[in-house]
N, CA, C and O atoms as a CHARMM CRD file, in Angstrom:
* protein
*
  252
    1    1 MET  N    -53.55500 -65.14500  48.36800 PROA 1      0.00000
    2    1 MET  CA   -52.89100 -64.82600  47.27300 PROA 1      0.00000
    3    1 MET  C    -52.67000 -63.27900  46.93300 PROA 1      0.00000
    4    1 MET  O    -51.77600 -62.86900  46.19300 PROA 1      0.00000
    5    2 PRO  N    -53.53100 -62.55300  47.52500 PROA 2      0.00000
    6    2 PRO  CA   -53.50500 -61.09700  47.23900 PROA 2      0.00000
    7    2 PRO  C    -52.29100 -60.40500  47.91500 PROA 2      0.00000
    8    2 PRO  O    -51.81700 -59.41300  47.36000 PROA 2      0.00000
    9    3 ILE  N    -51.79700 -60.82400  48.98600 PROA 3      0.00000
   10    3 ILE  CA   -50.67700 -60.42600  49.55400 PROA 3      0.00000
   11    3 ILE  C    -49.39300 -60.54600  48.86400 PROA 3      0.00000
   12    3 ILE  O    -48.54500 -59.65400  48.88900 PROA 3      0.00000
   13    4 VAL  N    -49.23500 -61.85900  48.13300 PROA 4      0.00000
   14    4 VAL  CA   -48.21800 -62.13000  47.42800 PROA 4      0.00000
   15    4 VAL  C    -48.27300 -61.26500  46.17400 PROA 4      0.00000
   16    4 VAL  O    -47.19400 -60.90900  45.70100 PROA 4      0.00000
   17    5 ARG  N    -49.54600 -60.83600  45.50600 PROA 5      0.00000
   18    5 ARG  CA   -49.63500 -60.27400  44.32700 PROA 5      0.00000
   19    5 ARG  C    -49.49900 -58.74600  44.74700 PROA 5      0.00000
   20    5 ARG  O    -49.24600 -57.94600  43.84700 PROA 5      0.00000
   21    6 LEU  N    -49.63600 -58.32400  45.92900 PROA 6      0.00000
   22    6 LEU  CA   -49.55100 -56.80300  46.44400 PROA 6      0.00000
   23    6 LEU  C    -47.94400 -56.68400  46.55300 PROA 6      0.00000
   24    6 LEU  O    -47.42000 -55.64400  46.15300 PROA 6      0.00000
   25    7 SER  N    -47.18700 -57.67500  47.05900 PROA 7      0.00000
   26    7 SER  CA   -45.54200 -57.52600  47.30300 PROA 7      0.00000
   27    7 SER  C    -45.16900 -57.53700  46.13800 PROA 7      0.00000
   28    7 SER  O    -44.23800 -56.73100  46.13500 PROA 7      0.00000
   29    8 GLN  N    -45.30400 -57.99300  44.95500 PROA 8      0.00000
   30    8 GLN  CA   -44.95400 -58.09600  43.65400 PROA 8      0.00000
   31    8 GLN  C    -45.22600 -56.58600  43.08500 PROA 8      0.00000
   32    8 GLN  O    -44.26400 -56.00200  42.58500 PROA 8      0.00000
   33    9 GLN  N    -46.47900 -55.93800  43.13900 PROA 9      0.00000
   34    9 GLN  CA   -46.60700 -54.82000  42.59900 PROA 9      0.00000
   35    9 GLN  C    -46.21400 -53.57600  43.36700 PROA 9      0.00000
   36    9 GLN  O    -46.14200 -52.48100  42.80800 PROA 9      0.00000
   37   10 ILE  N    -45.96500 -53.75100  44.62200 PROA 10     0.00000
   38   10 ILE  CA   -45.36600 -52.52600  45.39000 PROA 10     0.00000
   39   10 ILE  C    -44.12000 -52.19100  45.15900 PROA 10     0.00000
   40   10 ILE  O    -43.77700 -51.01300  45.26000 PROA 10     0.00000
   41   11 LYS  N    -43.19100 -53.22900  44.79200 PROA 11     0.00000
   42   11 LYS  CA   -42.04300 -52.98600  44.06400 PROA 11     0.00000
   43   11 LYS  C    -41.75000 -52.32000  42.85300 PROA 11     0.00000
   44   11 LYS  O    -40.63900 -52.00400  42.42700 PROA 11     0.00000
   45   12 LYS  N    -42.96600 -52.12100  42.29100 PROA 12     0.00000
   46   12 LYS  CA   -42.64900 -51.13700  40.85000 PROA 12     0.00000
   47   12 LYS  C    -43.21200 -49.96700  40.99000 PROA 12     0.00000
   48   12 LYS  O    -43.45800 -49.26100  40.01200 PROA 12     0.00000
   49   13 VAL  N    -43.48600 -49.61400  42.22100 PROA 13     0.00000
   50   13 VAL  CA   -43.91300 -47.92600  42.41200 PROA 13     0.00000
   51   13 VAL  C    -43.01800 -47.38900  43.28000 PROA 13     0.00000
   52   13 VAL  O    -42.19600 -48.05100  43.91200 PROA 13     0.00000
   53   14 ASN  N    -43.16700 -46.04800  43.33900 PROA 14     0.00000
   54   14 ASN  CA   -42.20900 -45.18400  44.41800 PROA 14     0.00000
   55   14 ASN  C    -42.90600 -45.07600  45.62700 PROA 14     0.00000
   56   14 ASN  O    -44.05000 -45.45000  45.88500 PROA 14     0.00000
   57   15 GLU  N    -41.98500 -44.45800  46.41800 PROA 15     0.00000
   58   15 GLU  CA   -42.57100 -44.30000  47.83300 PROA 15     0.00000
   59   15 GLU  C    -43.59400 -43.25600  47.86100 PROA 15     0.00000
   60   15 GLU  O    -43.56600 -42.23700  47.17200 PROA 15     0.00000
   61   16 GLY  N    -44.39400 -43.54100  48.60800 PROA 16     0.00000
   62   16 GLY  CA   -45.55500 -42.56200  48.67700 PROA 16     0.00000
   63   16 GLY  C    -46.91400 -42.96500  47.74100 PROA 16     0.00000
   64   16 GLY  O    -48.07100 -42.59700  47.94600 PROA 16     0.00000
   65   17 ASP  N    -46.43600 -43.79200  46.70600 PROA 17     0.00000
   66   17 ASP  CA   -47.44300 -43.97400  45.70400 PROA 17     0.00000
   67   17 ASP  C    -48.52100 -44.96500  46.31700 PROA 17     0.00000
   68   17 ASP  O    -48.25500 -45.58700  47.34600 PROA 17     0.00000
   69   18 ARG  N    -49.57000 -45.08600  45.76200 PROA 18     0.00000
   70   18 ARG  CA   -50.84300 -46.00200  46.60000 PROA 18     0.00000
   71   18 ARG  C    -51.20000 -47.07100  45.48800 PROA 18     0.00000
   72   18 ARG  O    -51.11100 -46.86200  44.27800 PROA 18     0.00000
   73   19 ILE  N    -51.56800 -48.11100  46.01200 PROA 19     0.00000
   74   19 ILE  CA   -52.04900 -49.16800  45.25500 PROA 19     0.00000
   75   19 ILE  C    -53.47000 -49.58000  45.69200 PROA 19     0.00000
   76   19 ILE  O    -53.66400 -49.54800  46.90700 PROA 19     0.00000
   77   20 ILE  N    -54.48500 -49.95600  44.91500 PROA 20     0.00000
   78   20 ILE  CA   -55.78100 -50.39900  45.36500 PROA 20     0.00000
   79   20 ILE  C    -55.67200 -51.90900  45.00700 PROA 20     0.00000
   80   20 ILE  O    -55.25000 -52.33800  43.93300 PROA 20     0.00000
   81   21 VAL  N    -56.12300 -52.67400  46.08500 PROA 21     0.00000
   82   21 VAL  CA   -56.11500 -54.02600  46.01000 PROA 21     0.00000
   83   21 VAL  C    -57.36300 -54.40400  46.58100 PROA 21     0.00000
   84   21 VAL  O    -57.83500 -53.89400  47.59700 PROA 21     0.00000
   85   22 GLU  N    -58.03000 -55.55300  45.72600 PROA 22     0.00000
   86   22 GLU  CA   -59.41500 -56.09000  46.26100 PROA 22     0.00000
   87   22 GLU  C    -59.25200 -57.62600  46.61700 PROA 22     0.00000
   88   22 GLU  O    -58.26400 -58.17300  46.12600 PROA 22     0.00000
   89   23 ALA  N    -59.90600 -58.22200  47.23200 PROA 23     0.00000
   90   23 ALA  CA   -59.64900 -59.53400  47.73100 PROA 23     0.00000
   91   23 ALA  C    -61.16700 -60.05900  48.36600 PROA 23     0.00000
   92   23 ALA  O    -61.99300 -59.29900  48.87100 PROA 23     0.00000
   93   24 THR  N    -61.31900 -61.50400  48.21900 PROA 24     0.00000
   94   24 THR  CA   -62.47000 -61.98900  48.89800 PROA 24     0.00000
   95   24 THR  C    -62.00800 -62.86200  50.10800 PROA 24     0.00000
   96   24 THR  O    -62.86000 -63.28900  50.88700 PROA 24     0.00000
   97   25 ASP  N    -61.02700 -63.06800  50.24300 PROA 25     0.00000
   98   25 ASP  CA   -60.23000 -63.76100  51.48500 PROA 25     0.00000
   99   25 ASP  C    -60.66100 -63.32800  52.66900 PROA 25     0.00000
  100   25 ASP  O    -60.54000 -62.13600  52.95500 PROA 25     0.00000
  101   26 ALA  N    -61.21300 -64.19700  53.51300 PROA 26     0.00000
  102   26 ALA  CA   -61.68600 -63.50700  54.88100 PROA 26     0.00000
  103   26 ALA  C    -60.48400 -62.97100  55.72900 PROA 26     0.00000
  104   26 ALA  O    -60.54500 -61.96300  56.43400 PROA 26     0.00000
  105   27 ALA  N    -59.22200 -63.88800  55.55100 PROA 27     0.00000
  106   27 ALA  CA   -57.90200 -63.40500  56.36900 PROA 27     0.00000
  107   27 ALA  C    -57.30800 -62.26100  55.77900 PROA 27     0.00000
  108   27 ALA  O    -56.20600 -61.94100  56.22400 PROA 27     0.00000
  109   28 PHE  N    -57.86500 -61.49100  54.76000 PROA 28     0.00000
  110   28 PHE  CA   -57.05500 -60.52400  54.01000 PROA 28     0.00000
  111   28 PHE  C    -56.81400 -59.35800  54.94400 PROA 28     0.00000
  112   28 PHE  O    -55.76500 -58.71400  54.96200 PROA 28     0.00000
  113   29 GLU  N    -57.94600 -59.11600  55.77900 PROA 29     0.00000
  114   29 GLU  CA   -57.56000 -57.57700  56.62900 PROA 29     0.00000
  115   29 GLU  C    -56.26600 -57.92700  57.52100 PROA 29     0.00000
  116   29 GLU  O    -55.19100 -57.34000  57.39300 PROA 29     0.00000
  117   30 PRO  N    -56.50800 -58.94300  58.42200 PROA 30     0.00000
  118   30 PRO  CA   -55.12200 -59.18800  59.26500 PROA 30     0.00000
  119   30 PRO  C    -54.02800 -59.62200  58.73400 PROA 30     0.00000
  120   30 PRO  O    -52.94100 -59.39500  59.26400 PROA 30     0.00000
  121   31 ASP  N    -54.14500 -60.26400  57.68400 PROA 31     0.00000
  122   31 ASP  CA   -52.71200 -60.58300  56.83900 PROA 31     0.00000
  123   31 ASP  C    -52.29800 -59.26200  56.15800 PROA 31     0.00000
  124   31 ASP  O    -51.09100 -59.12800  55.95800 PROA 31     0.00000
  125   32 LEU  N    -53.10700 -58.28700  55.78100 PROA 32     0.00000
  126   32 LEU  CA   -52.76900 -57.07600  55.05300 PROA 32     0.00000
  127   32 LEU  C    -52.10900 -56.42000  56.34800 PROA 32     0.00000
  128   32 LEU  O    -50.88700 -56.27100  56.35300 PROA 32     0.00000
  129   33 ASN  N    -52.78700 -56.06700  57.32700 PROA 33     0.00000
  130   33 ASN  CA   -52.30400 -55.06600  58.43400 PROA 33     0.00000
  131   33 ASN  C    -50.61200 -55.62100  58.84600 PROA 33     0.00000
  132   33 ASN  O    -49.62800 -54.88300  58.87900 PROA 33     0.00000
  133   34 ALA  N    -50.62700 -56.83300  59.07900 PROA 34     0.00000
  134   34 ALA  CA   -49.46900 -57.35300  59.69700 PROA 34     0.00000
  135   34 ALA  C    -48.27800 -57.28200  58.54900 PROA 34     0.00000
  136   34 ALA  O    -47.10400 -57.10500  58.87400 PROA 34     0.00000
  137   35 TRP  N    -48.64400 -57.41800  57.35200 PROA 35     0.00000
  138   35 TRP  CA   -47.68300 -57.38000  56.19300 PROA 35     0.00000
  139   35 TRP  C    -47.17100 -55.91000  56.10700 PROA 35     0.00000
  140   35 TRP  O    -45.97100 -55.64800  56.01900 PROA 35     0.00000
  141   36 ALA  N    -48.22900 -54.89400  56.14100 PROA 36     0.00000
  142   36 ALA  CA   -47.78700 -53.38700  56.12400 PROA 36     0.00000
  143   36 ALA  C    -46.95900 -52.93100  57.14000 PROA 36     0.00000
  144   36 ALA  O    -46.00200 -52.16900  57.00100 PROA 36     0.00000
  145   37 ARG  N    -47.49500 -53.58400  58.48900 PROA 37     0.00000
  146   37 ARG  CA   -46.79900 -53.08100  59.54300 PROA 37     0.00000
  147   37 ARG  C    -45.41500 -53.67000  59.62700 PROA 37     0.00000
  148   37 ARG  O    -44.62600 -52.97000  60.26200 PROA 37     0.00000
  149   38 GLN  N    -44.98700 -54.67200  59.18900 PROA 38     0.00000
  150   38 GLN  CA   -43.54400 -55.40500  59.11000 PROA 38     0.00000
  151   38 GLN  C    -42.81800 -54.78400  58.13300 PROA 38     0.00000
  152   38 GLN  O    -41.59600 -54.71500  58.26700 PROA 38     0.00000
  153   39 LEU  N    -43.46100 -54.23100  56.98600 PROA 39     0.00000
  154   39 LEU  CA   -42.58300 -53.90100  55.99000 PROA 39     0.00000
  155   39 LEU  C    -42.59600 -52.14400  55.89700 PROA 39     0.00000
  156   39 LEU  O    -42.01600 -51.49600  55.02600 PROA 39     0.00000
  157   40 GLY  N    -43.34000 -51.62800  56.93000 PROA 40     0.00000
  158   40 GLY  CA   -43.07200 -50.35400  56.61000 PROA 40     0.00000
  159   40 GLY  C    -44.38600 -49.47300  55.78500 PROA 40     0.00000
  160   40 GLY  O    -44.41100 -48.25100  55.93500 PROA 40     0.00000
  161   41 HSD  N    -45.25100 -50.01500  55.08700 PROA 41     0.00000
  162   41 HSD  CA   -46.13000 -49.38800  54.39500 PROA 41     0.00000
  163   41 HSD  C    -47.29600 -49.06900  55.31100 PROA 41     0.00000
  164   41 HSD  O    -47.31200 -49.36900  56.50500 PROA 41     0.00000
  165   42 ARG  N    -48.19800 -48.48700  54.71600 PROA 42     0.00000
  166   42 ARG  CA   -49.52400 -47.88500  55.30000 PROA 42     0.00000
  167   42 ARG  C    -50.80400 -48.33200  54.64400 PROA 42     0.00000
  168   42 ARG  O    -50.98100 -48.24500  53.42900 PROA 42     0.00000
  169   43 VAL  N    -51.72700 -48.83500  55.52800 PROA 43     0.00000
  170   43 VAL  CA   -52.91300 -49.00900  54.85000 PROA 43     0.00000
  171   43 VAL  C    -53.64700 -47.75300  55.01200 PROA 43     0.00000
  172   43 VAL  O    -53.76700 -47.33100  56.16200 PROA 43     0.00000
  173   44 VAL  N    -54.19100 -47.04500  53.98500 PROA 44     0.00000
  174   44 VAL  CA   -54.63800 -45.86600  53.91400 PROA 44     0.00000
  175   44 VAL  C    -56.15400 -46.03800  54.20600 PROA 44     0.00000
  176   44 VAL  O    -56.67400 -45.20100  54.94200 PROA 44     0.00000
  177   45 GLU  N    -56.90800 -47.03700  53.70300 PROA 45     0.00000
  178   45 GLU  CA   -58.30000 -47.14400  53.56600 PROA 45     0.00000
  179   45 GLU  C    -58.58300 -48.84000  53.47700 PROA 45     0.00000
  180   45 GLU  O    -57.89500 -49.66700  52.87900 PROA 45     0.00000
  181   46 PHE  N    -59.60900 -49.02900  54.13600 PROA 46     0.00000
  182   46 PHE  CA   -60.00000 -50.41800  54.09000 PROA 46     0.00000
  183   46 PHE  C    -61.63300 -50.49600  54.27800 PROA 46     0.00000
  184   46 PHE  O    -62.24100 -49.93700  55.19100 PROA 46     0.00000
  185   47 SER  N    -62.20400 -51.26600  53.28200 PROA 47     0.00000
  186   47 SER  CA   -63.62300 -51.48700  53.33900 PROA 47     0.00000
  187   47 SER  C    -64.04900 -52.94500  53.09500 PROA 47     0.00000
  188   47 SER  O    -63.40600 -53.62800  52.29800 PROA 47     0.00000
  189   48 GLY  N    -65.13500 -53.45900  53.76900 PROA 48     0.00000
  190   48 GLY  CA   -65.53600 -54.61300  53.86100 PROA 48     0.00000
  191   48 GLY  C    -66.60700 -55.00700  52.83200 PROA 48     0.00000
  192   48 GLY  O    -66.89600 -54.22600  51.92400 PROA 48     0.00000
  193   49 GLY  N    -67.18500 -56.17300  52.95400 PROA 49     0.00000
  194   49 GLY  CA   -68.28900 -56.47100  52.18400 PROA 49     0.00000
  195   49 GLY  C    -67.90900 -57.91300  51.62700 PROA 49     0.00000
  196   49 GLY  O    -66.99900 -58.65400  52.00000 PROA 49     0.00000
  197   50 GLU  N    -68.77700 -58.08800  50.71700 PROA 50     0.00000
  198   50 GLU  CA   -68.32600 -59.37900  49.60600 PROA 50     0.00000
  199   50 GLU  C    -66.88500 -59.29600  49.15600 PROA 50     0.00000
  200   50 GLU  O    -66.17200 -60.29400  49.26200 PROA 50     0.00000
  201   51 VAL  N    -66.37200 -58.06100  48.61300 PROA 51     0.00000
  202   51 VAL  CA   -65.13900 -58.15000  48.24600 PROA 51     0.00000
  203   51 VAL  C    -64.47900 -56.77200  49.32600 PROA 51     0.00000
  204   51 VAL  O    -64.99700 -55.68500  49.58200 PROA 51     0.00000
  205   52 PHE  N    -63.18700 -57.34700  49.77500 PROA 52     0.00000
  206   52 PHE  CA   -62.57500 -56.22800  50.65000 PROA 52     0.00000
  207   52 PHE  C    -61.69400 -55.53100  49.66800 PROA 52     0.00000
  208   52 PHE  O    -61.06600 -56.05900  48.75000 PROA 52     0.00000
  209   53 ARG  N    -61.74600 -54.02800  50.05300 PROA 53     0.00000
  210   53 ARG  CA   -60.97900 -53.26400  49.28300 PROA 53     0.00000
  211   53 ARG  C    -60.09100 -52.43600  50.00500 PROA 53     0.00000
  212   53 ARG  O    -60.52700 -51.75400  50.93300 PROA 53     0.00000
  213   54 ALA  N    -58.71600 -52.41200  49.64200 PROA 54     0.00000
  214   54 ALA  CA   -57.88500 -51.67700  50.57200 PROA 54     0.00000
  215   54 ALA  C    -56.90200 -50.89600  49.49000 PROA 54     0.00000
  216   54 ALA  O    -56.50500 -51.32600  48.40700 PROA 54     0.00000
  217   55 VAL  N    -56.60600 -49.50300  50.16800 PROA 55     0.00000
  218   55 VAL  CA   -55.53400 -48.63500  49.50400 PROA 55     0.00000
  219   55 VAL  C    -54.34900 -48.72700  50.37900 PROA 55     0.00000
  220   55 VAL  O    -54.56300 -48.48300  51.56700 PROA 55     0.00000
  221   56 VAL  N    -53.23600 -49.00500  50.06200 PROA 56     0.00000
  222   56 VAL  CA   -52.18100 -49.07600  50.38800 PROA 56     0.00000
  223   56 VAL  C    -51.23800 -48.04000  49.98600 PROA 56     0.00000
  224   56 VAL  O    -51.25900 -47.69500  48.80400 PROA 56     0.00000
  225   57 GLU  N    -50.38600 -47.47100  50.81800 PROA 57     0.00000
  226   57 GLU  CA   -49.29000 -46.58800  50.39100 PROA 57     0.00000
  227   57 GLU  C    -47.85400 -46.92300  50.80400 PROA 57     0.00000
  228   57 GLU  O    -47.48800 -47.21200  51.94300 PROA 57     0.00000
  229   58 LYS  N    -47.07100 -46.83500  49.66200 PROA 58     0.00000
  230   58 LYS  CA   -45.94700 -47.53600  49.95900 PROA 58     0.00000
  231   58 LYS  C    -45.01700 -46.81200  50.88000 PROA 58     0.00000
  232   58 LYS  O    -44.90500 -45.60100  50.69100 PROA 58     0.00000
  233   59 GLY  N    -44.42600 -47.28900  51.71600 PROA 59     0.00000
  234   59 GLY  CA   -43.53000 -46.61300  52.65400 PROA 59     0.00000
  235   59 GLY  C    -41.97600 -46.62500  52.37400 PROA 59     0.00000
  236   59 GLY  O    -41.55700 -47.13100  51.33300 PROA 59     0.00000
  237   60 GLN  N    -41.18100 -46.10600  53.23700 PROA 60     0.00000
  238   60 GLN  CA   -39.79900 -45.79900  53.00100 PROA 60     0.00000
  239   60 GLN  C    -38.85700 -47.29500  53.22100 PROA 60     0.00000
  240   60 GLN  O    -37.78500 -47.28600  52.61700 PROA 60     0.00000
  241   61 ARG  N    -39.09100 -48.23500  53.82200 PROA 61     0.00000
  242   61 ARG  CA   -38.36300 -49.26900  54.29800 PROA 61     0.00000
  243   61 ARG  C    -38.04400 -50.32000  53.12600 PROA 61     0.00000
  244   61 ARG  O    -36.90900 -50.63300  52.76800 PROA 61     0.00000
  245   62 HSD  N    -39.24000 -50.80800  52.59300 PROA 62     0.00000
  246   62 HSD  CA   -39.05200 -51.77500  51.76900 PROA 62     0.00000
  247   62 HSD  C    -39.96800 -51.65000  50.45800 PROA 62     0.00000
  248   62 HSD  O    -40.64200 -50.64900  50.21500 PROA 62     0.00000
  249   63 GLY  N    -39.91500 -52.69000  49.71300 PROA 63     0.00000
  250   63 GLY  CA   -40.67600 -52.66600  48.63000 PROA 63     0.00000
  251   63 GLY  C    -41.10000 -53.37900  47.54200 PROA 63     0.00000
  252   63 GLY  O    -41.88700 -52.87400  46.74200 PROA 63     0.00000
């Protein structure tokens, strides 16, 4: 569900703004990378551990 929530939140911010998202789902990293690539956003930072943490920058195409 983190990608669904991220999709909802990214619509509320401006191009170039960044959102921090945290998740415990093991599939989060590949899902996030595919989502960002498909929609033109950028994963600026990603760290693993018990809780994955990503910083996503809103791109130009979608939102």
